[in-house]
SEVO-277397 format. One record per residue (C-alpha): x, y, z; residue in one letter. Coordinates in Angstrom, 2 decimals. Each point is the difference from the previous one (the first is absolute). Layout:
N
((X,Y,Z),a);
...
END
This chain:
109
((75.79,-79.31,159.96),a);
((3.74,0.50,0.26),k);
((-0.34,3.77,-0.25),l);
((3.22,0.62,1.97),n);
((-1.47,-1.94,2.93),d);
((-0.61,2.15,3.08),v);
((-1.37,3.51,-0.57),a);
((-2.33,2.56,1.53),t);
((-2.11,2.43,-2.00),r);
((-2.57,2.65,0.78),e);
((-2.88,0.07,-2.45),l);
((-3.31,1.80,-0.32),t);
((-3.04,-1.99,-1.06),i);
((-3.12,1.62,-1.41),n);
((-2.71,-2.22,1.47),l);
((-2.81,2.19,-1.26),h);
((0.34,-1.10,-3.62),k);
((0.51,-3.62,1.04),r);
((-3.17,-0.37,2.09),i);
((-2.15,2.23,-2.19),h);
((-3.27,-1.75,-0.81),g);
((0.36,-2.58,2.78),t);
((-3.13,-0.23,2.10),n);
((0.07,1.42,3.52),y);
((0.27,-3.19,1.99),k);
((3.07,-1.11,-1.93),r);
((2.06,3.18,-0.18),r);
((2.46,-0.43,2.90),a);
((0.59,-3.74,-0.73),p);
((0.53,0.85,-3.69),r);
((2.43,2.78,0.99),a);
((2.12,-2.53,1.92),i);
((0.02,-2.34,-3.02),k);
((0.97,2.85,-2.31),e);
((2.86,1.07,2.29),i);
((1.35,-3.56,-0.10),k);
((-0.31,-0.13,-3.79),k);
((1.72,3.39,-0.38),f);
((2.88,-0.93,2.32),v);
((0.49,-3.36,-1.74),q);
((0.36,1.81,-3.32),a);
((2.38,2.60,1.45),q);
((2.19,-2.25,2.14),m);
((-0.20,-3.23,-1.99),g);
((-0.90,-2.32,2.89),t);
((-3.14,-2.13,0.18),t);
((0.20,-0.23,3.81),d);
((-1.25,3.38,1.21),t);
((-0.82,0.74,3.64),r);
((-2.13,2.94,1.12),i);
((0.94,1.55,3.36),s);
((-2.63,0.56,2.69),a);
((0.54,3.76,-0.25),a);
((-0.74,-0.01,-3.73),l);
((-3.06,-2.17,0.51),n);
((-1.29,2.47,2.59),e);
((0.72,2.93,-2.32),a);
((-2.12,-1.60,-2.72),v);
((-2.86,-0.92,2.35),w);
((0.18,3.29,1.95),q);
((-3.26,1.40,-1.42),y);
((-1.81,-3.33,-0.20),g);
((-0.68,-2.48,-2.77),i);
((-1.49,2.60,-2.35),r);
((2.52,2.82,0.08),k);
((3.52,-1.13,-0.79),a);
((2.46,2.92,-0.36),p);
((0.60,1.39,-3.51),f);
((3.78,-0.28,0.26),r);
((2.52,-1.65,2.29),l);
((3.75,0.25,0.39),r);
((1.58,-3.43,0.37),l);
((3.37,-1.16,1.23),s);
((0.86,-3.28,-1.72),c);
((2.85,-2.08,1.39),a);
((1.14,-3.02,-1.97),r);
((1.56,-2.54,2.35),k);
((1.58,-3.45,-0.15),v);
((-2.24,-2.78,1.27),n);
((1.69,-1.78,2.93),e);
((-2.39,-2.96,-0.18),d);
((1.90,-2.87,-1.68),e);
((-2.94,-1.63,-1.80),n);
((-1.63,3.21,-1.23),a);
((-1.03,0.07,-3.67),k);
((1.32,3.54,-0.41),e);
((3.53,1.09,0.88),k);
((-1.17,3.60,0.47),l);
((-3.04,1.64,1.51),y);
((-1.16,3.60,0.31),t);
((-1.25,1.70,3.16),v);
((-2.26,2.96,-0.75),v);
((-0.30,2.72,2.62),d);
((-1.97,3.23,0.26),y);
((1.76,3.37,-0.22),v);
((-2.09,2.93,1.29),p);
((0.51,3.13,-2.14),v);
((-1.46,3.51,0.16),e);
((-0.32,0.31,-3.77),t);
((0.69,-2.19,-3.04),f);
((1.18,2.94,-2.12),k);
((3.54,-0.21,-1.36),g);
((0.84,-3.43,1.41),l);
((2.19,-2.29,-2.06),n);
((0.47,-3.76,0.27),p);
((2.72,0.42,2.62),a);
((2.59,-2.67,0.61),k);
((0.07,-0.35,3.76),a);
((3.22,-1.10,1.62),t);
END
């Protein structure tokens, strides 16, 4: 995952289509898994860490009602731990937005 090493991106994930058809008691946990899967594909790191704020945003309405869409801030960082399997990891944070209209995958600085 040597995609020019350290980077930060803002992405929107459509959770609705990803947890469609999942039964009620598994929706929020499935949403978390899908976020990880999505970020791994986008950022190219297998080590993906969900922030507490993002976790709370997903679980906000309980286990049944995960939000339809979320705006994510994904920061790819270098792992300081010497004996880590992965050189890079991604921290995923929650970005509150008023509306999802007209947003592009912004490169944050």
